[in-house]
MARFIMAR-222424 format. One record per residue: x, y, z of N, C-alpha, C, CB in turn; residue number from 1; residue in one letter. Coordinates in steps of 0.1 Angstrom, whole numbers, always signed. Each point is the difference from the previous one (the first is absolute). Glycine has a CB too. Layout:
BEGIN
X;Y;Z;X;Y;Z;X;Y;Z;X;Y;Z;NUM;A
...
***
This chain:
BEGIN
-1141;-414;-746;-1;-15;+1;-4;-7;-13;-6;+3;+24;1;M
-6;+3;-30;-4;-7;-13;+10;+5;-11;-25;-1;+8;2;R
+31;+11;-7;+9;+5;-11;+13;-8;+0;-10;+25;+2;3;T
+15;-29;+10;+10;-10;+1;-3;-13;-5;+6;+11;+18;4;V
-18;-15;-16;-4;-14;-3;-2;-1;-15;-12;-3;+23;5;Y
+8;+12;-29;-3;+0;-14;+13;+0;-7;-21;+12;+3;6;L
+33;-3;+3;+10;+1;-8;+9;-14;+2;-1;+27;+1;7;R
+0;-33;+10;+6;-13;+3;-6;-11;-9;+4;+8;+23;8;R
-18;-8;-26;-8;-8;-7;+6;+1;-14;-19;+2;+15;9;A
+19;+10;-21;+3;+2;-13;+16;-5;+0;-18;+20;-5;10;V
+27;-15;+11;+13;-5;+0;+2;-15;+1;+5;+22;+9;11;S
-13;-27;-2;+1;-16;+2;-4;-8;-12;-7;+3;+24;12;G
-4;+4;-30;-4;-6;-14;+9;+1;-10;-22;+5;+6;13;A
+31;+5;-7;+10;+2;-10;+12;-8;+4;-8;+22;-7;14;L
+11;-25;+21;+11;-7;+4;-2;-14;-4;+6;+16;+19;15;V
-18;-22;-16;-3;-14;-6;+5;-2;-13;-19;-1;+13;16;V
+15;+10;-21;+2;-1;-15;+16;-2;-1;-21;+15;-7;17;T
+28;-7;+14;+13;+0;+0;+8;-14;+4;-5;+25;+5;18;G
+0;-29;+6;+4;-11;+7;-1;-14;-10;-9;+13;+24;19;V
-1;-12;-31;-5;-11;-9;+8;-1;-12;-23;+3;+8;20;C
+31;+7;-11;+8;+3;-14;+8;-14;-4;+4;+27;+6;21;I
+2;-33;+3;+10;-10;-5;-5;-14;+0;+17;+14;+8;22;G
-31;-16;-6;-6;-13;+0;-1;-6;-13;-12;+6;+19;23;A
+8;+0;-28;-2;-5;-13;+3;+9;-12;-16;-12;+11;24;L
+18;+7;-23;+3;+8;-12;-13;+7;-3;+17;-15;-10;25;A
-17;+23;+0;-13;+8;-3;-1;-1;-14;+1;+16;+18;26;V
-13;-12;-23;-4;-2;-14;+10;+3;-11;-22;+4;+9;27;A
+26;+9;-7;+9;+5;-12;+11;-8;-2;-5;+20;+3;28;Q
+10;-28;+6;+13;-7;-1;-3;-14;-4;+12;+14;+17;29;G
-23;-20;-17;-5;-14;-1;-7;-1;-14;-3;-3;+25;30;V
+6;-7;-32;-7;-5;-11;-8;-13;+1;+15;+13;-10;31;T
-25;-15;+2;-7;-13;+2;-12;+1;+8;+21;-11;-3;32;G
-26;+23;+7;-12;+1;+9;+1;-10;+12;-15;+7;-20;33;G
+5;-12;+24;-2;-5;+14;+11;-12;+0;-28;+6;+3;34;F
+30;-15;-13;+12;-9;+2;+14;+6;+2;-12;-14;-14;35;D
+13;+25;+6;+13;+7;+1;+2;+5;+13;-1;+5;-23;36;G
-8;-1;+29;+1;+6;+15;+1;-10;+11;-13;+18;-7;37;F
+3;-26;+6;+0;-9;+11;+7;-13;-2;-20;+10;+6;38;W
+23;-16;-19;+7;-11;-2;-11;-10;-3;+20;+6;+15;39;G
-13;-19;-23;-10;-10;-5;-6;-8;+12;+13;-2;-22;40;S
-7;+2;+34;-6;-6;+11;-12;+3;+7;+19;-4;+2;41;K
-23;+17;-6;-11;+7;+6;-12;+0;-11;+16;+17;+15;42;Y
-27;-18;-10;-13;+2;-8;-11;+4;+10;+7;-18;-19;43;S
-17;+20;+10;-12;+8;+10;-12;-12;-4;+6;+31;-1;44;S
-8;-39;+10;-12;-10;-1;-13;+8;+0;+13;-19;+12;45;R
-13;+31;-5;-14;+7;+2;-5;+4;-14;+6;+8;+24;46;A
+4;-1;-30;-4;+5;-14;-1;-10;-12;+10;+20;+8;47;T
-4;-31;-4;-3;-12;-10;-15;-6;+1;+27;-6;+2;48;Q
-31;+9;+10;-16;-4;+2;-8;+10;-3;+5;-12;+17;49;R
+1;+25;-19;-11;+11;-5;+3;+4;-15;-2;+9;+24;50;A
-5;-14;-32;+1;+1;-14;-2;+16;-5;-8;-25;-2;51;P
+3;+32;+9;+2;+15;-2;+10;+8;+6;-22;-1;-3;52;N
+30;-4;+11;+12;+5;+4;-1;+6;+13;+6;+4;-22;53;G
+5;+1;+28;+0;+6;+14;-8;+11;+2;+23;-7;+3;54;A
-24;+17;-15;-6;+12;+2;-16;-2;+1;+20;+10;-13;55;L
-25;-20;+6;-14;-4;+0;-2;-4;+15;-2;-9;-25;56;A
+9;+1;+30;-2;-6;+16;+0;+13;+8;+12;-24;-2;57;V
-4;+33;+2;+2;+11;+6;-13;+8;+0;+24;-2;-5;58;A
-29;+4;-7;-12;+9;-3;-13;-8;+7;+11;+10;-25;59;E
-11;-24;+23;-11;-6;+7;+0;+1;+16;+0;-16;-21;60;A
+11;+17;+26;+2;-1;+14;-4;+15;+4;+19;-20;+1;61;E
-16;+30;-7;-5;+13;+2;-13;+2;+1;+16;+6;-11;62;R
-22;-11;+1;-15;+0;-2;-7;-8;+11;+3;+3;-25;63;R
+3;-12;+31;-7;-9;+9;+2;+7;+14;+5;-22;-15;64;S
+2;+32;+17;+1;+6;+14;-11;+9;+4;+23;-1;-3;65;R
-24;+2;+16;-11;+9;+3;+2;+16;-3;-5;-17;+18;66;P
-6;+23;-23;+1;+14;-6;+4;+8;+13;-18;-1;-20;67;V
+29;+10;+19;+4;+9;+9;-12;+11;+3;+25;-4;-7;68;P
-26;+7;+21;-11;+9;+5;+9;+12;+7;-19;-20;+5;69;N
+31;+22;-5;+5;+11;+7;+15;+1;-5;-17;-4;+21;70;D
+22;+14;-17;+15;+1;-6;+10;-9;+5;-5;+22;-3;71;A
+2;-27;+15;+10;-10;+4;-1;-12;-8;+1;+7;+22;72;R
-13;-12;-25;-2;-12;-9;+4;+2;-15;-18;-6;+15;73;S
+17;+18;-16;+4;+6;-16;+15;-3;-2;-17;+20;+0;74;R
+24;-15;+11;+15;-2;+2;+3;-15;-1;+2;+21;+14;75;L
-9;-29;-6;+4;-15;+0;-2;-5;-14;-6;-4;+25;76;V
-5;+7;-31;-2;-4;-16;+12;+5;-7;-27;+1;+0;77;R
+32;+9;-1;+9;+4;-9;+14;-6;+4;-15;+21;-5;78;W
+17;-22;+17;+12;-8;+5;+0;-15;-6;-2;+15;+23;79;N
-10;-20;-22;+1;-14;-6;+1;+0;-14;-12;-8;+16;80;Q
+6;+18;-23;+2;+1;-15;+14;+0;-3;-22;+12;-3;81;I
+30;-2;+10;+14;+3;-1;+9;-14;+1;-4;+24;+11;82;A
+0;-31;+2;+7;-11;+1;-3;-12;-11;+2;+9;+24;83;I
-15;-10;-28;-3;-9;-12;+9;+4;-12;-25;-1;+9;84;D
+25;+14;-13;+7;+3;-11;+15;-4;-1;-16;+17;+0;85;A
+23;-15;+13;+13;-5;+1;+0;-13;-2;+6;+16;+13;86;S
-14;-26;-6;+0;-13;-4;-4;-6;-14;-5;+2;+23;87;G
-4;+5;-28;-2;-1;-16;+12;+2;-8;-22;+7;+3;88;V
+29;+5;+1;+12;+2;-8;+11;-9;+1;-7;+21;+1;89;D
+6;-30;+9;+10;-9;+1;-3;-13;-5;+8;+12;+18;90;H
-21;-15;-24;-6;-13;-2;+2;-1;-17;-19;+0;+22;91;T
+21;-12;-25;+1;-2;-14;-10;+4;-9;+13;-17;+6;92;P
-12;+22;-17;-11;+3;-9;-6;-12;-8;+10;+22;-1;93;I
-23;-21;+2;-6;-12;-7;-5;+4;-15;-8;-8;+24;94;Q
+6;-1;-32;-4;+2;-12;-13;+8;+0;+12;-22;-6;95;E
-12;+33;-3;-11;+10;+0;+1;+12;+8;-13;-18;-5;96;G
+22;+18;+15;+0;+11;+9;+9;+12;-7;-4;-17;+21;97;E
+0;+28;-19;+8;+12;-8;+9;+6;+10;-20;+7;-15;98;S
+22;-10;+26;+8;+7;+10;+14;-3;-3;-17;+0;+17;99;R
+27;+7;-9;+14;-1;-2;+4;-7;+15;+5;+22;-17;100;V
+6;-31;+14;+5;-6;+13;+11;+7;+6;-6;-22;-7;101;F
+6;+25;+20;+13;+7;+6;+0;+15;-2;+12;-20;-4;102;G
-23;+28;+4;+1;+15;-2;+7;+5;+12;-22;+4;-14;103;E
+20;-11;+26;+7;+6;+13;+5;-14;+6;-17;+25;+5;104;Q
+27;-31;-13;+5;-13;+5;+9;-1;+12;-4;-5;-23;105;L
+2;-5;+31;+10;-1;+12;-6;+9;+11;+22;-5;-16;106;G
-14;+0;+28;-6;+7;+13;+4;+17;+1;+4;-25;+13;107;P
+7;+28;-20;+4;+14;+1;-11;+8;-7;+25;-5;+0;108;G
-27;+4;-13;-9;+7;-9;-15;-2;+7;+17;-6;-24;109;R
-20;-5;+25;-16;-3;+7;-2;+7;+13;-2;-23;-10;110;S
+13;+25;+20;-2;+6;+11;-1;+15;-1;+8;-18;+9;111;S
+1;+23;-20;+0;+14;-4;-13;+3;-5;+23;+1;-5;112;R
-31;-9;-3;-12;+2;-6;-10;+2;+9;+6;-12;-18;113;A
-7;+3;+29;-10;+0;+12;+3;+11;+7;-4;-23;+3;114;M
+17;+29;+0;+2;+12;+7;-5;+12;-6;+18;-11;+8;115;A
-18;+12;-21;-4;+10;-7;-15;+1;+0;+20;-3;-13;116;I
-28;-8;+10;-13;+0;+4;-7;+4;+11;+3;-14;-12;117;V
+5;+9;+22;-6;+4;+16;+5;+13;+4;+0;-23;+7;118;H
+11;+29;-14;+4;+13;+4;-11;+10;-7;+27;-7;+1;119;I
-30;+4;-14;-10;+8;-7;-13;+1;+9;+9;-8;-23;120;A
-14;-4;+27;-12;+0;+8;+0;+7;+13;-3;-20;-12;121;I
+16;+19;+19;+0;+8;+11;+1;+15;-2;+10;-20;+9;122;A
-3;+24;-19;+1;+15;-4;-15;+4;-3;+25;-1;-11;123;D
-32;-5;+4;-14;+3;-3;-9;+1;+12;+4;-11;-22;124;A
-3;+1;+30;-8;+2;+13;+4;+11;+8;-1;-23;+2;125;V
+15;+25;-1;+6;+11;+8;-4;+14;-6;+20;-16;+7;126;N
-21;+16;-20;-5;+13;-6;-16;+4;+3;+17;-5;-20;127;A
-23;-5;+24;-13;+3;+5;-1;+3;+14;-7;-13;-18;128;I
+14;+5;+27;-1;+2;+15;+12;+9;+5;-11;-24;+3;129;Y
+21;+27;-10;+10;+8;+4;+6;-2;+13;-10;+14;-13;130;G
+13;-27;+18;+4;-3;+12;+16;-2;+2;-24;-9;+2;131;R
+29;+4;-14;+14;-6;+1;+9;+8;-11;-9;-24;+7;132;W
+22;+21;-4;+9;+6;-11;-2;-7;-15;+17;+6;+19;133;Q
-18;+0;-29;-1;-4;-13;+12;-4;-6;-18;+13;-1;134;S
+18;-25;-5;+12;-3;-9;+3;+9;-10;-5;-21;+4;135;Y
-5;+23;-13;+2;+8;-12;-4;+13;+2;-3;-19;-13;136;T
-1;+24;+24;-4;+15;+3;-12;+2;-8;+23;+10;+4;137;Q
-32;-18;-6;-12;+2;-6;-8;+11;+6;+0;-23;-6;138;I
-7;+31;-1;-9;+10;+7;-12;-6;+7;+6;+17;-16;139;E
-12;-9;+26;-10;-4;+6;-12;+0;-10;+9;+8;+22;140;G
-18;-20;-20;-12;-1;-8;-12;+9;+4;+7;-24;-3;141;A
-15;+27;-7;-12;+8;+3;-8;-7;+10;+1;+11;-23;142;P
-9;-5;+32;-9;-5;+7;-11;-8;-6;+6;+18;+13;143;R
-8;-30;-5;-11;-8;-6;+5;-11;-10;-16;+21;+3;144;G
+29;-19;-5;+5;-12;-10;-2;-14;+6;+19;+16;-9;145;A
-21;-25;+0;-4;-14;+4;+12;-7;+3;-19;-1;-13;146;S
+23;-4;+26;+11;-7;+1;+0;-14;-7;+2;+13;+20;147;V
-12;-19;-21;-2;-14;-9;+3;+2;-14;-19;-9;+14;148;E
+15;+21;-20;+4;+0;-13;+15;+6;-3;-26;+3;-4;149;A
+31;+3;+15;+14;+4;-1;+9;-14;+1;-7;+25;+11;150;A
+3;-33;-2;+6;-14;+2;+0;-7;-13;-8;-2;+23;151;I
-4;+0;-29;+0;-9;-11;+8;+8;-11;-23;-11;+6;152;A
+22;+23;-11;+6;+6;-10;+16;-1;+2;-20;+16;-3;153;Q
+24;-14;+15;+15;+1;+1;+7;-15;-1;-4;+22;+17;154;A
-4;-31;-12;+4;-14;-3;+0;-4;-13;-9;-5;+20;155;A
-2;+8;-26;-2;-3;-15;+11;+6;-9;-26;-2;+4;156;H
+29;+16;-1;+9;+6;-11;+14;-5;+2;-13;+22;-2;157;D
+17;-25;+15;+14;-4;+2;+1;-14;-4;+3;+15;+18;158;T
-13;-24;-16;-1;-15;-5;+1;+0;-14;-14;-8;+18;159;L
+9;+17;-26;+1;+0;-15;+13;+5;-5;-24;+4;+0;160;V
+30;+3;+8;+13;+4;-5;+11;-11;+4;-7;+25;+3;161;A
+5;-32;+6;+9;-11;+4;-3;-12;-9;+1;+8;+24;162;M
-13;-12;-26;-5;-12;-6;-8;+4;-12;+0;-12;+20;163;Y
+5;+19;-31;-8;+5;-11;-7;-12;-7;+15;+19;-2;164;P
-9;-30;+0;-7;-12;-7;-14;-5;+7;+25;-8;-7;165;S
-26;+13;+21;-12;-5;+9;-10;+13;+1;+16;-18;+14;166;Q
-13;+27;-21;-8;+13;+0;-15;-2;-2;+21;+11;-9;167;A
-26;-19;-1;-14;-3;-1;-6;-6;+13;+4;-3;-25;168;P
+3;-4;+32;-6;-7;+12;-1;+12;+10;+10;-23;-4;169;S
+2;+30;+5;-3;+12;+10;-11;+9;-3;+23;-1;+5;170;F
-24;+3;-18;-10;+10;-6;-14;-5;+5;+14;+6;-23;171;D
-16;-20;+22;-13;-6;+4;-3;+2;+15;+2;-19;-18;172;D
+9;+16;+26;-1;+2;+13;-3;+15;+5;+15;-19;+0;173;A
-10;+29;-7;-2;+14;+4;-15;+1;-3;+26;+10;-4;174;L
-30;-14;-8;-15;+4;-5;-10;-7;+11;+6;+0;-28;175;T
-2;-12;+32;-8;-5;+11;+0;+6;+11;+2;-18;-8;176;E
+8;+25;+12;+1;+9;+12;-10;+14;-1;+26;-9;+3;177;D
-23;+14;-15;-6;+13;-2;-15;-3;+0;+20;+11;-13;178;M
-25;-22;+7;-15;-2;+1;-4;-2;+15;-1;-12;-24;179;E
+10;+8;+32;-5;-3;+13;+1;+11;+11;+6;-24;-7;180;Q
+3;+34;+2;+3;+11;+9;-10;+11;-2;+25;-5;-2;181;I
-31;+12;+13;-10;+10;-1;+5;+11;-9;-10;-5;+22;182;G
+0;+14;-27;+4;+11;-9;+8;+12;+8;-22;-7;-15;183;A
+18;+7;+29;+6;+13;+7;+15;-2;+1;-21;+3;+13;184;A
+28;+8;-20;+14;+0;+0;+7;-10;-6;-2;+11;+18;185;G
-4;-19;-27;+5;-10;-8;+12;+6;-10;-23;-13;+2;186;K
+18;+21;-10;+7;+6;-10;+14;+8;+6;-23;+2;-14;187;E
+21;+5;+23;+9;+7;+7;+10;-12;+7;-17;+21;+4;188;V
+13;-29;+2;+9;-10;+5;+7;-8;-10;-15;-2;+18;189;G
+9;+0;-29;+8;-7;-11;+13;+9;-5;-23;-11;-9;190;S
+18;+23;+7;+11;+11;-2;+13;-2;+8;-18;+16;-4;191;R
+14;-14;+18;+9;-2;+10;+9;-13;-1;-16;+13;+14;192;V
+9;-24;-16;+7;-14;-2;+10;+2;-13;-22;-14;+11;193;G
+16;+18;-21;+8;+2;-12;+13;+9;+1;-21;-3;-12;194;R
+20;+15;+20;+10;+8;+2;+11;-7;+9;-16;+19;-3;195;Q
+13;-27;+13;+9;-7;+10;+7;-10;-10;-15;+2;+21;196;A
+8;-10;-29;+7;-9;-7;+11;+6;-10;-21;-14;+2;197;A
+16;+25;-8;+9;+6;-10;+13;+6;+8;-20;+6;-17;198;Q
+19;-1;+29;+10;+5;+7;+10;-10;+6;-15;+19;+4;199;L
+10;-31;-1;+7;-11;+6;+8;-4;-11;-17;-7;+18;200;V
+11;+2;-31;+6;-5;-12;+11;+9;-4;-21;-12;-6;201;L
+19;+25;+6;+11;+11;-3;+12;-1;+8;-17;+15;-7;202;A
+14;-16;+19;+11;-1;+11;+10;-11;-2;-16;+9;+17;203;E
+9;-22;-20;+9;-12;-2;+4;-2;-15;-11;-12;+20;204;R
+8;+21;-29;+3;-3;-14;+15;-1;-2;-20;+11;-6;205;R
+28;-3;+12;+16;+0;-1;+6;-9;+10;+0;+25;-7;206;S
-7;-33;+14;+7;-10;+11;+9;-11;-7;-20;+4;+17;207;D
+20;-5;-29;+7;-10;-8;-2;-14;+2;+15;+16;+1;208;R
-29;-18;+3;-6;-14;+2;+0;-6;-15;-16;+5;+22;209;S
+17;+1;-32;-2;-7;-14;+14;-2;-4;-22;+11;-7;210;D
+33;-9;+14;+13;-4;-5;+2;-13;-3;+8;+15;+12;211;A
-1;-20;-24;+1;-13;-3;+13;-6;+8;-11;+5;-23;212;I
+9;-17;+28;+7;-4;+11;+13;-8;-7;-21;-1;+17;213;D
+31;+0;-11;+13;-4;-6;-2;-16;-3;+16;+19;+13;214;P
-9;-24;-24;-1;-13;-2;+14;-9;+4;-19;+7;-17;215;R
+16;-18;+23;+12;-9;+3;+11;-2;-10;-15;-10;+13;216;M
+26;+12;-11;+13;-3;-8;+0;+10;-12;-1;-26;+6;217;D
-7;+37;-5;-2;+10;-10;+5;+13;+8;-22;-12;-13;218;V
+12;+17;+20;+4;+12;+8;+6;-2;+13;-17;+9;-10;219;E
+16;-22;+15;+6;-3;+13;+4;-15;+2;-15;+18;+9;220;F
+24;-22;-2;+3;-13;+4;-6;-4;+14;+20;+2;-13;221;D
-27;-14;+14;-4;-5;+13;+11;-5;+9;-21;-5;-11;222;P
+18;+5;+24;+12;-4;+8;-6;-9;+12;+13;+24;-6;223;G
-6;-30;+13;-2;-8;+12;+3;+7;+14;+5;-19;-15;224;D
+0;+31;+15;+3;+6;+11;-12;+6;+5;+24;+4;-7;225;D
-24;+0;+21;-12;+7;+7;-4;+12;-6;+7;-9;+20;226;P
-21;+11;-23;-4;+11;-6;-1;+1;-17;+9;+9;+22;227;G
-2;-19;-27;+0;-1;-14;-12;-8;-5;+25;+1;+2;228;K
-30;+4;-13;-12;-7;-7;+3;-13;-6;-8;+23;-4;229;W
+0;-34;+6;+1;-12;-6;-12;-5;-6;+17;-3;+14;230;R
-13;-4;-24;-13;-5;-7;-8;-8;+3;+9;+4;-14;231;Q
-22;-3;+14;-10;-8;+6;+1;-16;-7;-16;+23;+5;232;D
+19;-33;+3;+3;-13;-7;-14;-6;-7;+21;-4;+18;233;P
-31;+8;-15;-13;-4;-7;-5;+7;-11;-4;-7;+19;234;I
+3;+19;-18;-5;+9;-11;+12;+3;-10;-17;+12;+16;235;S
+30;-14;-11;+10;+5;-8;-1;+14;-8;+3;-24;-2;236;Q
-9;+33;+10;-3;+13;-4;+17;+7;-2;-27;+1;+15;237;I
+29;+6;-27;+13;+6;+0;+2;+14;+1;+4;-17;-13;238;R
-15;+22;+18;+0;+17;+4;-3;+1;+13;-7;+10;-22;239;S
+12;+1;+29;-2;+3;+15;-5;+15;+1;+21;-17;+8;240;R
-30;+18;+1;-4;+13;+4;+11;+7;+6;-24;-7;+2;241;S
+26;+20;-5;+10;+9;+6;-5;+13;+5;+16;-11;-15;242;A
-9;+16;+26;-3;+13;+3;+9;+9;-5;-10;-7;+19;243;R
+4;+16;-28;+8;+11;-6;-4;+12;+3;+4;-14;-15;244;R
+5;+22;+18;-2;+14;+1;-13;+5;+8;+12;-1;-21;245;G
-21;+6;+16;-12;+4;+6;-11;-10;+1;+6;+21;-7;246;G
-5;-34;+3;-10;-9;-3;-7;-2;+13;+11;-11;-19;247;M
-25;+13;+21;-7;-4;+11;+2;+11;+11;+2;-25;-6;248;W
+4;+34;+3;+1;+12;+10;-8;+11;-6;+23;-5;+9;249;R
-29;+13;+1;-7;+13;-6;+8;+9;-5;-17;-2;+16;250;R
+13;+8;-27;+9;+9;-8;-1;+13;+6;-3;-11;-21;251;S
***
């Protein structure tokens, strides 16, 4: 039963990615940063009130939360860090920020990123407990490996790969965790989490999620027929997300 459940959960996470594809254009086909993606009628009042930018807000929120005291609360912490990373990624950059807007732009790529993070965590945990079928076929972990360290490392490494311009923030979060986690099994747990992240990222490397999306009136013509892509009347985005070949599917 657990094997079936995990298989369905993993498949569901990736299916969510595919379902979201057509909703918005993605970064490679959009110019002009935030305005180019969302259109001139959208703005972010929250970041206008935050002089240091969205990433500073997310970091302050992270530090204000209770310190995790077990594997479950450690998982919740990194889930929130991942969600915040996606939110920051879609927020306009303030003066003085060094991050990049739209590294995983739109619901398709952002949900793919969340799936990668959580599958890496799941496989790291499973390598220690050995109760479910693995997505990456990761080897079982040595006895005594720290589950908390594995969770933190797997989440950190996948987030750095998905949102490299936010890496210093993820590094700080991991340092905080490693200072809090007990010494017993911590180094081994970190290695397990690192391996899980590497395996998941390698598995998804050729899924064509980085393909440049076609431009309206260049690679394709929009239409009013059912099932045809139409330009958003507000943002006036001129590119569309497209399902091509192996995109979003497991290789």
